[in-house]
N, C-alpha and C positions, 0 to 999 in steps of 0.2 A: 204852100210853104207854111211852117207854123212858129211861131216868137215861139222859142224855147222858152221866155220867163211866165208866156200863157199857160205853161202845161204844168199839171200836176200830179203825185206818185196816182196810178190807179187809171189814168185818162187814152181814152181811144183812139187812136191814129192811126193811119198808113202810114207805113214807113217801101222805101224804096230801100231794096236792096239785093245786090247782083243782077238789075233788070227787070227782078221781079216786082210786082208791088204786095203786099203783107198788111193783116191785119195786125196789129200790135197792143199793147199794155203798156204803158209808162212806169220803170222801174225806179228811177231817180233822175234828178235833175242836177248836172255840173253848171253852174249859172258863170262862174268864175271860165272855163273853156267855152262854153256856151254850146253843148251836147246833153241829149237827153239819154239814157240808158232807156230802151226797149226790148219787151222782151216778143219776140216778131214769131211767138206759134214754134221756132226751133230753136231758138237761144236769144241769150240778151245780147243786144252790140250797143253801143254809143253812136248815136249819129247827130248828124250834123242837122239846123234847122230844114236847107237846102232840100233834104232828104226826107223830113216828114209833111205828110200833106192831111188835112182836114179831114174825118169822116162828115158828111154830109147825113144830117138828120131826116131819117124817113121811117115810115112808120114800122119798116120791117125790124133795121135798128130800135126801134122802141119799145116792139113787142117780143121779138127773140131776143136782142140783144141782151137789152136792160130787165127785161122780166114787168113791162106796164099791161096793164089791162087794156083794152079799147071798149068805147064805151058812146055810139051813137046819138045824138043827140036836135033838135030845132036848130041850137047855133053851131052845130060846126062836128067836131069829133073830139072826145075828151080819153084823156091816158091818164089811167090812174098809177099809182105803186104807193099804197099804203094813205097819208093824209097830203102827198104831194100830187098837183092835179097839173094839164096840160091840156086846154082847148088852142083846137085846131081852127079857125072860122072857114075856110076853104078846105077838107077833106083833102090831099095829098101835095097842098101847096102851104109848106114853111114858113112863109114870109109874114104873116097876120097870124101870133099865137098870144095865147095870155100862159101867163105860169104863176101858179100859187101854191103858196104851203102857210097854213094856217094865216096871219091877216100879213103876209110879205108877196103882194102882189103884183107883178111885174109886163109888161107889155113888149114884145117884140113885133115892128115892123120890116123887118129883113130878116133874111136866113142865118140861120146858128148853123153852130156844128157840132158834133155829137160831145165833144171834150168841151165844150162852152156849154151848153147844158146840163154837163157833169161839174164844172164849176160853178153854175147857179145854184145847182141843189148843193151842193159843197156850203156855199156859204148861208142860203136858205135853213136848212136843215144841223146843218154841223155835221152831219153822217157823209163819207164817199160813198159815192153812186157807182157800184161796179156792177161788173156783170152780174146778171142774172146765173141762177145756181140748176143746173139739169140735174133732175135725177134720174 
């Protein structure tokens, strides 16, 4: 379950819809009714928090969904998108990582979800981190 108040437009989450789990993007938030309008790939639908599930941060999501580039080095694995960087110290284990953009540097010693990374990216760059455009 994800708190509706933690979501922003464009955040990527899983939704439970008619017994199926789909990945979707937040379109709009209604804080008064505690609902999120999410495009589930078929339609836009309003979901309560108990039907919204966070997406774990993985290399596949970083590279395929968000368009990061991968670079391996002696410190771990670095993912790059423009000047924004993510350094995963133990490859495959997203519980010890550094995230930075210019002089703003943040360290996480716990796993974060995809929508949380998107919100940190927005706070740091002032630009939303959206799905990569596939040509």
